N, C-alpha and C positions, 0 to 999 in steps of 0.2 A: 503493500498497499504507500510506503513512504516513495518506492521507486515512480508511480503515478504522479505523486505529487512534484517532485524534483522535476520528473518532466515536463509537465502544465506550467511551472516554472518557468524554464527553459525553452519552450515555446512561446510562451507569454512574453518573455524578454525578448525575444528573437524578432515577434511580430513588432514590439515597440521600437527596436533597433531599424526594421525595415521600416516602417512610418517615419521615423525620425530622421534617416538619411537625405533619402528626398526631399522633405522638408526644408533640411541645412543647406543642401545644394542649392534648393529654389531662390532661399535666403541669399545664397552667395551670388546665383546667380544677377538676381535682382541688382542687389547692390552694386557688381561689376556694372551692367547697363546703367544705373544710374550716375555712375561715375562719367558715363560718357555720353548723356542727354545734352550737350554742347555739339556732339556729332551729326547734325541735322544730315538728312542727304542732299540739301545745297551746302552745307559744308564740306561733306563728304566730297561730291561734285568738284566744287573749287579746287579742294586737297589734291584731287587726281589730276585736274588739268594743270597746277602747280608741277606737282612729279613729273608729268609729262614735259613740260617745259623744262625744267631740271635734266630729263633725260635728253633731251634734243637739244639741249644745249651745250650738253658735253660732248653727243655725237658731232654737232655741227665744228664744235674746236677744233676736234681731232681732225675733220676733213678738211679744214682749213689748213691745220698744218700740215697735213698731207700735200697739196697743193701745192704750199711755200715752200716743200722740202723736195718738190717735183716727182713726188709719189704718184705713179699711173695704177689705179686698183680698176683698170680695164673699165670702160664705161659704155660696155656693148649692152647693146638692148637685150640680149639674151642673159645677161647675169642677173643670178637671184640677188635681191635685197638682203636674204637672210646672210650670203657669204659677205658681199660688202661689211655688215655689219660686223660679224666675225673678224675680218681685218681690221675693221676699228680698232675691236678690243684688243688686238693686239698692241696695239699705238697708245693704250692709255697706261698710265702707272698703275702700280700696285693699286694706290690708296682712289685713283679715278674709278679703277675698276672694281676695285669692294664699294665704292660708295654708289656707281651704276647697278650694281650685283643686287646692292639694299632698296634704290629708288624703284627698279624693277620690282623686286619683292611686294614693296610696299602697294606699288599699283595692282598686281595680283592679288594682294588682301582685301584693297578694295571691292574687285571686282568678284570675290567669294565671302564676303561681308564679315570678311575678321581684324580687319584694321582696328588699331588703336589697343589693342592684347600684346602684351608683352610674351614674345613666344617660347620662353622657359618658366614664367607662372600661370599665365593665362589669365593677370590678374591688368585692371585698365593701365595705360602709361597715360601718364599724366598731362593737363590740357597742356600745359607751359613746355613741355619737353616734346610733344609732339609740334606745337606750335614753331618751338625753335629748329628740331631737326623732323621734319614729317615723315622721314622715311629711317628714322630707329626702328630697331628691332625689340629691344629691350627696355623697362621700365631703369629711373636713372636709383632704383633700390638694386635692382640686378644686374645691372651694367656696371656699379661699385663693387657689388663682389667678384663680377670677374676680374676686373682690373686688380682687386686687391689681392685673389689666385695669382694672375701671371707675376705679379710683384713678388710675392712670396718665394715663385720658382723659378726666378730668374734670378742668377747667381749677380751678385752687387759687385761694385769695384773692389778689388784688394789693395784693401789699406796699410798691409801688413810691413811694405817696403817703404813705407813712408818716415824720411828722418835718413833710411839711408843713402850713402854717396857711394857710388862704384865707378870703376875706371879714372881716376884720379889717383894724385900723391895720397899718401896718409903721413900724419902726424906722428 
């Protein structure tokens, strides 16, 4: 008889947990959505337009550099637009390429309806951060964690030789 009451209590607790989990997730989802209420459809359309403009400006700059340097990227009518874009990507610096990738990812996020959320935590990215860097991938909190981890793993300068003198006459 004691076994039945234990089973009943366990079943009751499981039901309570299963009801609480969706409620908790619903509250968290509502809180996330509330943080992004400023992202109206018109604002998202404006941000997308700005991102496309940024991307086009970067690619235009590379094309201009190619023309100034006399690079021929074969202006034949048959050449596919994608292959031209790939050639342009090779002309970009690593930083520019990373920025371009982030811009294109932000455009895809808008198209997929997930713009404004941190890729790592799925929490909303602050309005100030998105307005400053509309193509950012992470919330400022998570970005700081990433940078802190990088700083911990990168070796710092070797100060063990400070004050030593080598290669000269000794007294």
